[in-house]
C-alpha positions as CSV (number, residue, x, y, z in Angstrom):
1,M,-7.1,1.8,-12.5
2,A,-8.2,-0.8,-12.1
3,Q,-11.7,-2.2,-12.3
4,Q,-10.1,-5.6,-12.7
5,T,-6.6,-6.9,-12.3
6,K,-4.6,-9.9,-13.4
7,I,-3.2,-10.3,-9.8
8,S,-5.1,-13.4,-8.7
9,W,-5.1,-12.7,-4.9
10,T,-7.0,-9.4,-5.2
11,D,-10.0,-7.9,-6.9
12,S,-8.7,-4.5,-7.9
13,T,-5.6,-2.3,-7.6
14,W,-5.6,1.3,-6.5
15,N,-2.7,3.6,-7.1
16,P,-3.0,7.0,-5.5
17,W,0.6,7.5,-6.6
18,K,3.0,5.6,-8.8
19,G,6.8,5.3,-9.2
20,C,9.3,3.9,-6.8
21,N,13.0,3.1,-6.1
22,K,14.8,-0.2,-5.7
23,V,15.6,-1.3,-2.2
24,S,16.3,-5.0,-2.5
25,K,16.6,-7.9,-4.9
26,A,12.8,-8.3,-5.1
27,C,12.8,-5.0,-7.0
28,D,14.9,-6.6,-9.8
29,G,12.6,-6.9,-12.8
30,C,9.8,-5.0,-11.1
31,Y,6.6,-5.0,-13.2
32,M,6.0,-1.4,-12.3
33,D,9.5,-0.6,-13.7
34,R,8.8,-2.6,-16.8
35,A,5.4,-1.0,-17.4
36,M,6.5,2.6,-16.9
37,T,9.7,2.2,-18.9
38,R,7.7,0.7,-21.7
39,D,5.4,3.7,-21.7
40,G,8.4,6.1,-21.7
41,Q,7.9,7.2,-18.1
42,N,10.6,7.6,-15.4
43,S,9.7,4.9,-12.9
44,R,12.1,6.5,-10.3
45,V,9.9,9.6,-9.9
46,V,7.0,9.2,-7.5
47,V,4.0,11.1,-8.7
48,K,0.5,11.6,-7.3
49,Q,-2.3,10.3,-9.5
50,E,-5.1,12.9,-9.0
51,V,-7.6,11.1,-11.2
52,E,-7.2,7.8,-9.3
53,F,-6.9,9.2,-5.7
54,N,-10.6,8.9,-4.8
55,R,-11.4,5.9,-7.0
56,P,-12.4,3.6,-4.0
57,Y,-15.4,5.8,-3.3
58,Q,-16.9,4.6,-6.7
59,W,-16.6,0.9,-5.9
60,S,-18.7,-1.5,-4.0
61,G,-16.9,-3.8,-1.5
62,R,-13.8,-5.5,-2.8
63,K,-10.3,-6.6,-2.0
64,I,-7.9,-3.8,-3.1
65,F,-4.2,-4.2,-3.6
66,T,-3.0,-0.7,-2.6
67,C,-0.1,1.0,-4.4
68,S,0.7,-1.9,-6.8
69,M,2.7,0.6,-8.8
70,S,4.6,2.1,-5.9
71,D,5.1,1.5,-2.2
72,F,2.5,2.9,0.2
73,F,5.2,3.9,2.7
74,H,7.6,5.4,0.2
75,H,9.1,8.7,1.6
76,A,8.3,10.6,-1.6
77,A,4.6,10.1,-0.9
78,D,4.6,11.5,2.7
79,E,2.7,14.6,1.7
80,W,-0.2,12.6,0.2
81,R,-0.4,9.6,2.6
82,D,-2.7,11.2,5.2
83,A,-5.3,11.9,2.5
84,A,-5.0,8.4,1.3
85,W,-5.6,7.1,4.8
86,E,-8.7,9.3,4.9
87,V,-10.0,7.5,1.8
88,I,-9.3,4.2,3.3
89,K,-11.0,5.1,6.6
90,N,-14.1,6.3,4.8
91,T,-14.5,3.2,2.7
92,P,-14.7,0.3,5.2
93,Q,-16.7,-1.7,2.7
94,H,-13.4,-2.6,1.1
95,T,-10.5,-4.7,2.3
96,Y,-7.2,-2.9,1.7
97,L,-4.1,-5.1,1.2
98,I,-1.0,-2.9,1.7
99,L,2.4,-4.5,0.9
100,T,5.7,-2.8,1.6
101,K,9.4,-3.4,1.5
102,R,9.8,-0.5,3.9
103,P,8.3,-1.8,7.1
104,E,10.5,0.4,9.2
105,R,8.4,3.4,8.0
106,I,5.0,1.9,9.0
107,K,4.9,2.8,12.6
108,D,5.6,6.5,12.1
109,H,3.2,6.8,9.1
110,L,0.0,5.4,10.3
111,P,-3.0,7.6,10.9
112,K,-3.2,9.3,14.3
113,D,-6.3,7.3,15.2
114,W,-4.9,3.9,14.1
115,C,-6.1,0.9,16.0
116,R,-6.9,-2.6,14.9
117,E,-10.6,-2.3,15.5
118,K,-11.0,1.0,13.7
119,Y,-8.9,-0.1,10.7
120,K,-10.0,-3.8,10.7
121,H,-10.4,-3.6,6.9
122,V,-6.6,-3.0,6.4
123,W,-4.1,-5.8,6.0
124,L,-0.5,-4.9,6.3
125,G,2.1,-7.1,4.6
126,V,5.9,-7.2,3.8
127,T,7.9,-8.8,1.0
128,V,10.4,-11.5,1.9
129,E,12.3,-12.7,-1.1
130,Y,15.2,-14.4,0.6
131,Q,16.7,-15.0,4.1
132,E,18.3,-11.6,4.4
133,T,14.9,-9.9,4.4
134,V,13.2,-12.1,7.0
135,H,13.8,-9.3,9.5
136,R,10.9,-7.4,7.9
137,I,8.5,-9.9,9.5
138,H,9.7,-8.8,13.0
139,T,9.1,-5.2,12.2
140,L,5.6,-6.0,10.9
141,G,5.0,-7.9,14.1
142,E,5.2,-4.7,16.1
143,I,2.1,-3.2,14.4
144,P,-1.4,-4.0,15.6
145,C,-3.6,-4.8,12.6
146,E,-6.3,-7.3,11.5
147,V,-4.2,-9.4,9.2
148,K,-0.4,-9.5,8.9
149,W,0.8,-11.1,5.8
150,V,3.9,-11.9,3.8
151,S,4.5,-12.0,0.1
152,F,7.3,-14.5,-0.6
153,E,7.4,-13.3,-4.2
154,P,9.6,-13.4,-6.2
155,L,11.3,-16.1,-4.1
156,F,15.1,-16.1,-4.7
157,G,16.2,-18.7,-2.2
158,E,15.1,-21.0,0.5
159,V,13.7,-19.2,3.5
160,F,13.8,-20.7,7.0
161,L,11.3,-19.2,9.5
162,T,11.5,-19.3,13.3
163,E,8.6,-20.1,15.5
164,K,8.5,-16.4,16.4
165,E,8.2,-15.4,12.8
166,L,5.6,-18.0,12.0
167,K,3.4,-16.8,14.9
168,I,3.3,-13.3,13.3
169,I,2.3,-14.4,9.8
170,Q,-1.5,-14.8,9.2
171,W,-1.3,-15.3,5.5
172,G,1.5,-16.3,3.0
173,V,1.6,-15.5,-0.7
174,I,4.2,-17.5,-2.6
175,G,5.4,-17.1,-6.2
176,G,8.3,-17.1,-8.6
177,M,9.7,-14.3,-10.8
178,S,8.1,-13.2,-14.0
179,G,10.2,-11.5,-16.7
180,Y,12.0,-11.9,-19.9
181,S,14.7,-14.4,-21.1
182,S,17.2,-11.7,-21.6
183,G,17.8,-7.9,-21.0
184,P,17.3,-5.7,-17.9
185,F,14.2,-7.5,-16.8
186,K,15.5,-11.1,-17.1
187,Y,13.9,-13.6,-14.9
188,E,15.5,-16.0,-12.5
189,K,14.5,-19.6,-11.7
190,T,12.9,-20.3,-8.4
191,E,13.7,-23.9,-7.3
192,K,10.7,-26.1,-6.6
193,T,12.3,-27.2,-3.3
194,W,12.3,-23.6,-2.1
195,F,8.5,-23.4,-2.7
196,L,7.9,-26.7,-1.1
197,S,10.0,-26.0,2.0
198,L,8.2,-22.7,2.6
199,M,4.8,-24.3,2.1
200,Y,5.7,-27.0,4.6
201,Q,6.7,-24.5,7.2
202,L,3.5,-22.4,6.8
203,R,1.3,-25.5,6.9
204,S,2.9,-26.7,10.1
205,Y,1.5,-23.5,11.8
206,K,-1.8,-23.7,9.9
207,I,-1.1,-20.5,8.0
208,P,-3.3,-20.1,4.9
209,I,-1.2,-20.2,1.7
210,F,-1.9,-18.5,-1.6
211,F,0.4,-20.0,-4.2
212,K,0.3,-17.3,-6.9
213,Q,2.6,-18.3,-9.7
214,L,5.5,-20.5,-10.7
215,G,7.3,-17.8,-12.6
216,T,8.3,-17.4,-16.2
217,Y,11.0,-20.0,-16.0
218,Y,8.4,-22.7,-15.8
219,H,6.6,-21.3,-18.8
220,D,9.7,-21.4,-20.9
221,H,11.2,-24.6,-19.4
222,E,10.3,-27.8,-17.6
223,F,6.6,-27.6,-17.1
224,K,5.8,-25.4,-20.1
225,V,2.8,-24.0,-18.3
226,K,0.2,-22.0,-20.2
227,D,0.8,-18.4,-19.4
228,W,3.9,-16.1,-19.3
229,S,4.0,-15.8,-15.5
230,G,3.1,-19.4,-14.7
231,E,-0.1,-18.3,-12.9
232,K,-3.0,-19.9,-14.8
233,Y,-3.8,-23.5,-14.0
234,C,-3.5,-25.9,-17.0
235,E,-3.0,-29.6,-17.6
236,R,0.8,-29.2,-17.0
237,Y,0.4,-27.2,-13.8
238,P,1.7,-29.4,-10.8
239,D,-1.2,-30.2,-8.4
240,V,1.0,-29.7,-5.4
241,F,1.1,-25.9,-6.1
242,K,-2.7,-25.6,-6.7
243,I,-3.4,-24.0,-3.4
244,R,-5.1,-20.6,-3.0
245,Q,-6.3,-19.9,0.5
246,Y,-7.2,-16.8,2.4
247,P,-7.3,-16.1,6.1
248,A,-10.5,-15.5,8.0
249,Y,-11.2,-11.8,7.9
250,R,-14.0,-9.3,8.3
251,Y,-15.5,-8.0,5.1
252,G,-18.1,-5.3,5.9
253,E,-20.5,-6.9,8.5
254,K,-19.5,-10.5,7.7
255,E,-16.5,-12.6,8.8
256,I,-15.4,-14.8,6.0
257,D,-13.3,-17.9,6.6
258,Y,-12.1,-19.0,3.2
259,L,-9.9,-21.7,4.6
260,N,-12.8,-23.6,6.1
261,N,-15.5,-22.2,3.6
262,K,-17.6,-20.5,6.3
263,T,-19.2,-17.1,6.6
264,Y,-20.4,-15.6,9.9
265,G,-22.8,-12.6,10.1
266,N,-22.9,-9.6,12.5
267,K,-19.2,-9.7,13.5
C-alpha cells in the first residue's frame, strides 16, 4: 500500500499502522473509518502493519503521504514510531508528507537527532477544518522543519487567519467533504465563499495553494462535477478552483520550485 493513490497531492501512501480515534469534526465521515468499517474491521483499534512497515525501501524517490489510514502521532503508535522514523531517515530520496490532528504531540515524539537540515525531506502539516482548530497552526509553528503545511479539508466554515498564522504556513491544501447523501458518513456542503475567502488570504501572502476537491455535494448538486469527491477536472469544474501548486522544496539533490516552474541542482 500503495504503489499509486487517488490522493492528487501525493504520489503514494504509506501506512506503517492503521486505525485511529475521532478528535474533531474533521474526523466525521473519515475515509479511513469508511474503508475499515466496509471491510469489517474495527477502525478504533490501531494496529501495526508489518508487511507495509519497510515499504519505502522498495521505492524510488516520490512524495509519500505518511499514515493516511491513521495519525502518525497517535498515542497508540508510540512503541512503533521510532522505528518508522528510522525508515524515514534512511530513505532521503523520498519526501514524507505527515499530516496530524494532534500537533501537541509532535515536539515530544520527534527523533532524538531531529533538525531541519537532517530531516529536510519531511514536511509536517496540521488539519484545520474550522476556526476553532486554527490553534493547531501555532503549535506547528514551534517545530523546525523544511515545509510547514495546512490541510483545510474538509472545510466546515470560513477560516480567518492572522498575519502570524499566515507567516507560518508554507503550503495550503483546500477541499470539501466527500461522503454519502445519508447515513453515518453523510457529507456536508462547503460554501464556495469559504473556499474563496481562504484562497484570497493565502494568495495575499504568496502561499502556494493546492485546491484538492470540491466535495461530494458539488457532484450531487449545483455543478454536477464528474467524480464522487469533486476532484477530477471536467467541463463543469469552475476555473477559479483549478489551482494545484506546490512549495519550493528539496527532492534528493535538487530543489524544485513548482510555483515558478524551476528546478535547481546541487542544493
